[in-house]
C-alpha positions as CSV (number, residue, x, y, z in Angstrom):
1,M,133.7,43.2,153.0
2,Q,133.1,43.4,149.3
3,S,134.6,46.4,147.4
4,G,133.2,48.4,144.5
5,R,130.5,50.9,144.1
6,S,127.2,50.3,145.7
7,Q,124.2,49.6,143.4
8,C,121.2,52.1,143.0
9,R,118.7,49.4,143.6
10,R,117.7,49.0,147.3
11,L,115.5,46.7,149.2
12,Q,113.4,48.3,152.0
13,D,112.6,46.0,155.1
14,S,111.0,48.1,157.9
15,R,113.4,50.7,159.3
16,V,116.5,49.1,157.8
17,V,117.7,49.7,154.2
18,Y,119.4,46.8,152.5
19,V,121.6,47.3,149.7
20,G,122.5,45.0,146.9
21,R,125.7,43.2,145.9
22,G,128.9,45.0,145.3
23,V,128.6,47.4,148.2
24,G,131.6,49.5,149.5
25,S,133.5,49.6,152.8
26,N,130.9,51.5,154.4
27,S,128.4,48.6,154.7
28,I,128.2,45.4,156.9
29,R,126.5,42.1,156.4
30,C,123.9,40.9,158.7
31,A,124.8,37.5,160.2
32,S,121.2,36.5,160.4
33,Y,119.4,37.9,157.3
34,Q,122.6,37.8,155.1
35,K,122.0,41.3,153.8
36,W,124.3,44.2,153.4
37,V,123.3,47.1,155.7
38,H,124.6,50.6,155.2
39,R,126.6,52.0,158.2
40,K,124.0,54.9,158.7
41,C,121.3,52.2,159.3
42,S,123.4,49.8,161.2
43,G,123.6,51.8,164.4
44,I,127.0,50.8,165.0
45,K,129.3,53.2,166.9
46,G,132.8,53.0,166.3
47,S,134.8,50.5,164.1
48,M,132.7,48.0,162.3
49,Y,135.6,45.5,162.2
50,K,135.0,44.5,165.8
51,V,131.4,43.2,165.1
52,L,132.1,42.0,161.6
53,K,131.0,38.4,162.1
54,S,128.5,38.9,164.9
55,F,126.5,41.8,163.6
56,I,122.7,41.5,163.9
57,C,120.7,44.3,162.2
58,R,117.8,46.1,163.9
59,G,115.2,44.4,161.8
60,C,116.4,41.1,162.8
61,S,116.8,42.0,166.4
62,N,113.2,42.9,166.6
63,H,111.3,39.9,165.5
64,V,107.9,41.4,165.0
65,I,109.2,44.1,162.7
66,S,111.6,41.8,160.7
67,T,109.0,39.0,159.9
68,G,106.0,41.2,159.8
69,H,103.9,38.1,160.6
70,T,104.1,36.2,163.9
71,S,101.5,35.2,166.6
72,V,101.2,36.1,170.2
73,D,99.6,33.7,172.8
74,I,97.0,35.5,175.0
75,G,95.9,32.5,176.9
76,A,92.8,30.4,176.6
77,S,94.1,28.6,173.5
78,A,93.9,31.9,171.5
79,N,96.5,33.3,169.3
80,L,96.6,36.7,167.8
81,E,98.5,37.3,164.6
82,V,100.8,40.6,164.8
83,E,101.2,42.7,161.7
84,D,103.9,45.5,161.1
85,K,101.0,47.7,159.7
86,F,97.3,47.4,159.3
87,C,94.4,49.5,158.1
88,Y,91.8,50.4,160.8
89,L,88.9,52.7,160.1
90,G,90.4,54.0,156.9
91,D,93.7,54.9,158.6
92,M,97.0,53.0,158.4
93,M,98.6,52.0,161.7
94,S,102.3,51.1,161.8
95,V,104.5,49.3,164.5
96,D,107.0,51.9,164.0
97,G,104.5,54.7,165.3
98,D,105.2,56.9,162.5
99,T,102.7,58.4,159.8
100,D,104.6,57.6,156.6
101,A,102.3,54.7,155.7
102,A,99.2,56.5,156.5
103,V,100.3,59.7,154.6
104,E,101.2,57.6,151.6
105,A,97.9,55.8,151.6
106,R,95.8,59.1,152.1
107,I,97.6,60.8,149.2
108,R,96.8,57.8,147.0
109,I,93.2,57.9,147.9
110,G,93.0,61.6,147.3
111,W,94.4,61.1,143.9
112,N,92.0,58.4,143.1
113,K,89.0,60.8,144.1
114,F,90.6,63.6,142.0
115,R,90.9,61.4,138.8
116,Q,87.4,60.1,139.2
117,S,86.1,63.7,138.9
118,V,88.3,64.4,135.9
119,P,86.0,62.5,133.2
120,L,83.1,64.3,134.8
121,L,84.7,67.7,134.3
122,L,83.8,68.6,137.8
123,L,87.1,70.1,138.8
124,T,88.7,71.1,135.4
125,N,85.7,72.4,133.5
126,R,86.3,76.1,132.7
127,D,82.6,76.8,132.7
128,I,82.5,76.3,136.4
129,S,84.0,79.1,138.4
130,L,87.3,78.5,140.3
131,I,85.6,79.2,143.7
132,R,83.1,76.3,143.1
133,R,85.8,74.1,142.0
134,G,87.8,75.0,145.2
135,R,84.7,74.2,147.2
136,L,84.2,70.9,145.6
137,Y,87.9,70.0,146.0
138,S,87.7,70.8,149.7
139,R,84.7,68.6,150.3
140,C,85.6,65.6,148.0
141,V,89.3,65.4,147.6
142,R,91.0,67.2,150.4
143,S,88.5,65.7,153.0
144,S,89.6,62.2,151.9
145,M,93.3,63.1,152.0
146,L,93.1,64.3,155.6
147,H,90.9,61.3,156.9
148,G,92.2,60.4,160.2
149,S,94.8,63.2,160.4
150,E,93.8,64.3,163.8
151,I,96.0,61.6,165.4
152,W,99.1,61.9,163.0
153,P,102.5,62.7,164.6
154,V,103.4,64.3,161.3
155,R,107.0,65.3,160.5
156,K,108.2,67.8,158.1
157,E,108.6,65.2,155.3
158,N,105.0,64.3,155.7
159,E,103.8,67.9,155.4
160,V,106.0,68.5,152.3
161,A,104.4,65.3,150.7
162,L,100.8,66.5,151.4
163,Q,101.7,70.0,150.1
164,R,103.2,68.7,146.9
165,A,100.3,66.5,146.2
166,E,97.8,69.2,146.7
167,M,99.7,71.8,144.6
168,R,99.8,69.4,141.7
169,M,95.9,69.0,141.9
170,V,95.6,73.0,142.4
171,G,97.6,73.6,139.3
172,W,95.6,71.0,137.3
173,M,92.3,72.7,138.3
174,C,93.7,76.2,137.5
175,N,95.3,75.0,134.2
176,V,98.7,76.3,135.4
177,N,102.1,74.6,134.9
178,V,105.0,74.8,136.9
179,T,106.9,76.7,134.0
180,D,104.3,79.4,134.6
181,R,106.1,80.2,137.9
182,V,102.7,81.3,139.6
183,P,103.0,81.4,143.3
184,S,101.3,78.8,145.3
185,M,99.5,81.4,147.4
186,E,98.1,83.0,144.4
187,L,96.7,79.7,143.1
188,R,94.9,78.8,146.3
189,E,93.5,82.4,146.5
190,R,92.0,81.8,143.1
191,L,90.2,78.7,144.3
192,G,89.4,80.2,147.7
193,I,91.1,77.5,149.7
194,D,93.6,77.5,152.6
195,D,96.8,75.6,152.8
196,I,96.5,72.0,153.6
197,I,99.0,72.2,156.5
198,S,96.8,74.8,158.3
199,I,93.6,72.7,157.7
200,L,95.7,69.7,159.1
201,Q,96.5,71.8,162.2
202,Q,93.0,72.9,162.7
203,N,91.8,69.2,162.6
204,R,94.5,68.4,165.1
205,L,93.6,71.1,167.6
206,R,89.9,70.4,167.3
207,W,90.4,66.7,168.4
208,Y,92.8,67.8,171.1
209,G,89.9,70.1,172.4
210,H,87.5,67.2,172.3
211,V,89.9,65.0,174.3
212,L,90.4,67.7,177.0
213,R,86.8,68.1,177.5
214,K,86.2,64.3,178.3
215,E,86.0,62.9,181.7
216,D,89.3,62.2,183.6
217,N,88.4,58.5,183.8
218,D,87.7,58.4,179.9
219,W,90.2,55.8,178.3
220,V,91.1,58.2,175.5
221,K,92.1,61.0,177.8
222,R,93.9,58.5,180.0
223,C,96.0,57.1,177.1
224,M,97.1,60.6,176.1
225,G,99.3,60.7,179.1
226,Y,100.2,57.1,179.1
227,E,104.0,56.5,179.6
228,V,105.5,53.4,178.1
229,E,107.5,51.1,180.2
230,G,111.0,50.0,179.5
231,S,114.2,51.4,178.1
232,R,114.3,53.5,175.0
233,P,116.7,52.8,172.2
234,R,119.6,55.1,171.7
235,G,119.1,58.4,169.9
236,R,116.3,60.8,169.9
237,P,112.8,59.1,170.4
238,K,110.3,59.4,167.7
239,R,108.2,62.4,167.3
240,A,105.0,62.0,169.4
241,W,101.4,63.4,168.7
242,R,101.5,65.4,171.9
243,E,104.8,67.0,171.0
244,V,103.1,68.1,167.5
245,V,100.0,69.5,169.5
246,Q,102.1,71.4,172.0
247,K,104.1,73.0,169.1
248,D,100.6,73.9,167.5
249,C,99.4,75.7,170.6
């Protein structure tokens, strides 16, 4: 292993974080990808010196995730290309099953909608009341940020990212800076809007009610109770959508 302090620049490849040159003794080189992997991302239990020459990172062990582009033969001389993430009906689907890519995409779209209204003075015009600006924000900006959120298995990090983006927009509409130290609840009351997390929870529960009212042979309702075959990897499984709904209930 190389010695020295690890560099700040890092390369993100799926679920594995690859660090640059000059890493310390807490990293190991992947024998396949020839990149240094931090011990926390390697999944190694015990001493790293025992697997120093034969270590394969999790990205290389999963061919679909590591390459991002491969094909699957489905018969009848037809091949389907496999992607690590793709956009379907405006929502980002990821092979990892998490919502990081979807939340980042919807926040970016929400900011685009917000900035489109700034030159028109729709959300920042002081001649328009704060209540009307809040209604316009809810219908045009926040609705685009929460598109497809009914099926998101959100984590705490995703909720914090949504709240941070919304409060920056709310402060812009109310002409309030961070240094003014105005509580977030007071700013939302001025606009007459609810917290984005409560709206996210309402959308999720409303969709859950639609699914429960479907017929038992409906494929959407059957997929909700589907159990994936095979062995799970070591550690806690990823947070599922059903787990989030049960917590809401």
